[in-house]
C-alpha positions as CSV (number, residue, x, y, z in Angstrom):
1,M,140.1,-79.1,-29.2
2,S,143.5,-78.0,-27.8
3,E,144.5,-76.8,-31.3
4,Q,141.4,-74.7,-31.5
5,I,142.2,-73.1,-28.1
6,L,145.8,-72.4,-29.2
7,E,144.6,-70.8,-32.4
8,Q,142.3,-68.4,-30.5
9,T,145.0,-67.0,-28.1
10,L,144.6,-63.6,-29.7
11,A,140.8,-63.6,-29.8
12,G,139.4,-60.1,-29.2
13,R,142.7,-58.4,-29.8
14,T,143.2,-55.8,-32.6
15,I,146.7,-55.7,-34.0
16,A,148.1,-53.2,-36.5
17,V,150.5,-54.7,-39.0
18,P,152.8,-52.3,-41.0
19,E,154.6,-55.1,-42.9
20,T,154.6,-55.1,-46.7
21,R,156.5,-58.0,-48.2
22,E,155.0,-60.7,-46.2
23,L,151.8,-58.9,-45.1
24,D,149.5,-61.8,-46.0
25,V,151.7,-64.3,-44.2
26,F,151.9,-62.3,-41.0
27,T,148.3,-61.4,-41.1
28,A,147.3,-65.1,-41.5
29,M,149.4,-66.1,-38.5
30,L,147.6,-63.5,-36.3
31,E,144.1,-64.2,-37.7
32,R,144.4,-67.9,-37.2
33,R,144.9,-67.1,-33.5
34,G,141.7,-65.0,-33.5
35,A,143.2,-61.5,-33.8
36,T,141.6,-58.7,-35.8
37,V,144.3,-57.3,-38.0
38,L,144.6,-53.7,-39.2
39,R,146.6,-53.8,-42.4
40,C,148.6,-50.6,-42.9
41,P,151.8,-51.3,-44.9
42,L,154.0,-48.3,-44.3
43,V,156.8,-48.9,-46.8
44,T,157.6,-51.0,-49.8
45,I,161.0,-52.2,-51.1
46,L,162.1,-51.3,-54.7
47,D,165.2,-51.9,-56.7
48,A,167.8,-49.1,-56.7
49,P,166.5,-46.6,-59.2
50,D,169.8,-46.4,-61.0
51,P,171.3,-49.9,-61.5
52,A,174.7,-48.6,-62.7
53,P,176.5,-48.2,-59.4
54,V,175.1,-51.5,-58.2
55,L,176.4,-53.2,-61.4
56,D,179.8,-51.5,-60.9
57,W,180.0,-53.0,-57.4
58,I,178.9,-56.4,-58.7
59,R,181.6,-56.4,-61.4
60,W,184.2,-55.4,-58.7
61,F,183.0,-58.2,-56.5
62,A,182.7,-60.8,-59.3
63,G,186.2,-59.9,-60.5
64,G,187.7,-61.3,-57.3
65,A,188.7,-58.0,-55.6
66,C,186.8,-58.5,-52.4
67,D,188.2,-60.3,-49.3
68,D,185.4,-59.9,-46.9
69,L,181.7,-59.4,-47.5
70,I,179.3,-58.0,-44.8
71,L,175.7,-58.8,-45.5
72,L,173.3,-56.7,-43.4
73,T,170.1,-58.1,-44.9
74,G,168.8,-61.1,-46.8
75,E,166.9,-58.8,-49.0
76,G,170.1,-57.2,-50.1
77,L,171.7,-60.4,-51.3
78,R,168.6,-61.4,-53.2
79,R,168.4,-57.9,-54.8
80,L,172.0,-58.2,-56.0
81,L,171.2,-61.5,-57.6
82,A,168.1,-60.1,-59.2
83,C,170.1,-57.1,-60.5
84,I,172.5,-59.5,-62.2
85,D,169.7,-61.6,-63.7
86,K,168.0,-58.6,-65.0
87,N,170.9,-56.6,-66.4
88,E,174.0,-58.8,-66.9
89,P,173.2,-62.5,-66.3
90,T,176.6,-63.6,-67.5
91,L,178.0,-62.2,-64.2
92,R,176.0,-64.6,-62.1
93,A,178.4,-67.6,-62.1
94,D,181.4,-65.5,-61.2
95,F,179.5,-63.6,-58.6
96,V,178.3,-66.8,-56.8
97,A,181.9,-68.3,-57.1
98,Q,183.3,-65.3,-55.4
99,L,180.6,-65.4,-52.8
100,A,181.7,-68.9,-52.0
101,R,185.3,-67.8,-51.7
102,V,185.2,-64.7,-49.6
103,R,184.8,-64.5,-45.9
104,K,181.1,-63.8,-45.3
105,I,179.9,-61.9,-42.3
106,T,176.2,-61.7,-41.5
107,R,174.3,-59.4,-39.2
108,G,171.4,-61.8,-38.4
109,P,169.4,-64.9,-39.5
110,K,167.9,-63.4,-42.7
111,P,171.2,-62.9,-44.6
112,A,172.3,-66.3,-43.4
113,R,169.1,-67.8,-44.8
114,A,169.7,-66.0,-48.1
115,L,173.2,-67.6,-48.2
116,R,171.7,-71.0,-47.5
117,E,169.5,-70.7,-50.5
118,L,172.7,-70.7,-52.5
119,G,174.2,-73.6,-50.6
120,L,176.5,-71.3,-48.6
121,K,176.8,-70.2,-45.0
122,P,178.3,-67.4,-43.0
123,D,181.9,-67.6,-41.9
124,I,181.3,-65.1,-39.1
125,A,177.8,-64.4,-37.7
126,A,177.1,-61.5,-35.3
127,Q,175.7,-62.8,-32.0
128,T,173.5,-59.7,-31.9
129,P,171.9,-58.8,-35.2
130,T,172.8,-55.1,-35.1
131,T,175.6,-53.0,-36.5
132,A,177.2,-53.1,-33.0
133,G,177.0,-56.8,-33.1
134,V,178.8,-56.9,-36.4
135,I,181.5,-54.6,-35.1
136,A,181.9,-56.8,-32.0
137,A,182.2,-60.0,-34.2
138,L,185.0,-58.4,-36.2
139,A,186.8,-56.6,-33.3
140,A,189.4,-59.4,-33.0
141,E,189.7,-60.1,-36.8
142,H,192.6,-59.0,-39.0
143,L,191.2,-56.4,-41.4
144,A,194.2,-54.3,-42.4
145,D,194.7,-54.0,-46.1
146,R,191.7,-56.2,-46.8
147,N,189.0,-55.2,-49.3
148,V,185.7,-55.3,-47.5
149,G,182.4,-55.1,-49.3
150,V,179.4,-53.9,-47.3
151,Q,175.8,-54.5,-48.5
152,L,173.8,-51.7,-46.9
153,Y,170.4,-51.7,-45.2
154,G,168.4,-49.7,-47.8
155,T,170.4,-46.5,-48.4
156,E,171.4,-46.0,-44.8
157,P,175.2,-45.3,-45.1
158,N,176.0,-46.9,-41.7
159,A,178.7,-44.5,-40.7
160,P,179.6,-46.5,-37.5
161,L,180.4,-49.6,-39.4
162,R,182.3,-47.8,-42.1
163,E,184.3,-45.8,-39.6
164,F,185.2,-49.0,-37.6
165,L,186.4,-50.7,-40.8
166,Q,188.5,-47.6,-41.8
167,R,190.1,-47.4,-38.3
168,A,191.1,-51.1,-38.8
169,N,192.8,-50.0,-42.1
170,A,190.4,-51.9,-44.3
171,R,189.4,-50.7,-47.7
172,V,185.6,-50.4,-47.8
173,R,183.3,-50.5,-50.8
174,T,179.5,-50.3,-50.1
175,V,176.5,-51.2,-52.3
176,A,172.9,-50.2,-51.9
177,P,170.8,-52.6,-54.1
178,Y,167.4,-51.5,-52.9
179,I,165.5,-48.5,-51.5
180,Y,162.5,-48.1,-49.2
181,A,159.5,-46.1,-50.5
182,T,156.2,-45.1,-48.9
183,K,153.2,-47.5,-49.3
184,S,150.1,-46.4,-47.4
185,D,148.9,-42.9,-48.1
186,D,149.3,-40.3,-45.3
187,A,145.6,-40.2,-44.6
188,A,145.5,-44.0,-43.9
189,V,148.5,-43.7,-41.5
190,S,146.9,-40.8,-39.8
191,A,143.7,-42.7,-39.3
192,L,145.6,-45.6,-37.8
193,L,147.3,-43.1,-35.3
194,D,143.8,-41.8,-34.4
195,R,142.6,-45.3,-33.6
196,M,145.7,-46.0,-31.5
197,T,145.3,-42.8,-29.6
198,R,141.7,-43.7,-28.8
199,G,142.9,-47.1,-27.4
200,E,141.2,-49.1,-30.1
201,V,144.4,-51.0,-31.1
202,D,145.9,-53.5,-28.7
203,A,149.3,-53.8,-30.4
204,I,151.3,-52.7,-33.3
205,A,154.0,-55.1,-34.6
206,F,156.9,-53.5,-36.4
207,T,159.1,-55.7,-38.6
208,S,161.6,-53.1,-40.0
209,A,163.2,-49.9,-38.9
210,A,162.0,-48.3,-42.1
211,Q,158.4,-48.7,-40.9
212,V,159.3,-46.7,-37.8
213,D,160.9,-44.0,-39.9
214,R,157.8,-43.8,-42.0
215,L,155.4,-43.6,-39.1
216,F,157.3,-40.7,-37.5
217,A,157.5,-38.9,-40.9
218,V,153.7,-38.7,-41.2
219,A,152.8,-36.8,-38.1
220,P,154.4,-34.7,-35.3
221,V,156.6,-36.7,-33.0
222,A,154.5,-36.0,-30.0
223,R,151.4,-37.3,-31.7
224,V,153.0,-40.5,-32.8
225,Q,154.5,-41.0,-29.3
226,A,151.1,-40.5,-27.7
227,A,149.5,-43.0,-30.0
228,L,152.2,-45.6,-29.3
229,A,151.9,-45.0,-25.6
230,R,148.3,-46.2,-25.7
231,T,149.4,-49.4,-27.7
232,R,151.5,-52.4,-26.9
233,V,154.6,-51.9,-29.2
234,A,156.2,-55.1,-30.5
235,A,159.4,-55.3,-32.5
236,V,160.7,-58.2,-34.6
237,G,164.3,-57.7,-33.3
238,P,167.0,-55.4,-31.9
239,V,167.4,-53.2,-35.0
240,V,163.7,-52.2,-34.9
241,A,163.8,-51.9,-31.1
242,D,166.7,-49.5,-31.4
243,A,164.9,-47.4,-34.0
244,L,162.0,-47.0,-31.6
245,A,164.3,-46.3,-28.6
246,Q,165.9,-43.5,-30.5
247,R,162.5,-41.9,-30.5
248,A,161.8,-42.5,-26.8
249,V,159.5,-45.4,-27.5
250,S,159.7,-48.5,-25.3
251,V,159.2,-51.9,-26.8
252,A,157.0,-54.2,-24.8
253,S,157.3,-57.4,-26.8
254,M,160.3,-58.8,-28.8
255,P,161.6,-62.3,-29.5
256,Q,164.7,-63.1,-27.6
257,D,166.8,-65.0,-30.1
258,S,164.9,-65.7,-33.3
259,F,163.9,-62.6,-35.2
260,F,161.1,-63.7,-37.5
261,M,157.3,-63.2,-37.7
262,K,156.4,-66.5,-36.1
263,P,158.4,-65.8,-32.9
264,L,157.0,-62.3,-33.0
265,T,153.5,-63.7,-33.1
266,S,154.4,-66.0,-30.1
267,V,155.6,-63.2,-27.9
268,L,152.4,-61.3,-28.6
269,E,150.4,-64.4,-27.6
270,A,152.4,-64.7,-24.4
271,A,152.0,-61.0,-23.6
272,F,148.2,-61.0,-23.9
273,A,147.9,-64.4,-22.2
274,A,149.7,-62.9,-19.2
275,R,147.5,-59.8,-19.2
276,S,144.4,-62.0,-19.3
277,E,145.7,-64.0,-16.2
278,V,146.2,-60.7,-14.3
279,R,142.7,-59.7,-15.0
């Protein structure tokens, strides 16, 4: 009986989910707890359209030229391995051997998890899973004359991180193994905004900054802000929260220290439980 009560903590709530990769997983978590889920995947992730520069970087790395590797996403490491397997599988052994050798810096739990899939672990993990967190983690480290590889978040060049590394006299080489592309058509996104503006959506749960970018690309800023103002805004972690803050949107729910979908579901449960108690 208690399990049934737990699973219905979101009964009567309508939650918009813009996730793509793990849409079914996230939706199932919410629906098991009684929520009505509006599926509206805003972006999809694709391999870099031109594999040549990615392979050039991989060859550079596999050849032993890299001293430090900064992994900003788990998706990035998996896409690098997939690029090798698809285009030049003989590089895989050398790539993984160098991955074991270099000093590995991770931005958050997802790249750390991707490393664990290979039997490896980070040497330096940012306490806060943001670019600023990575910079803080490296502030006291010796970087001069070291070759630093940076796996980017999508195609975002991450100027603050690059400038920090250059000021530290490191030699920086970046790689962008994947891109974000639009998923839902503009009409579907516009319809979601209309429902949010009418107060028909209790919450929207963002799981990537690219989703925020896409939402604000579909309609005028004022319209998107008005829709979000009528809806509880949840973010999976600080990177997403920062993308929303840059657009003057406040995040009402975010996990404190574990930035995955299950903790995101839990903070939504807690938020709506608290609102029910107030009523």
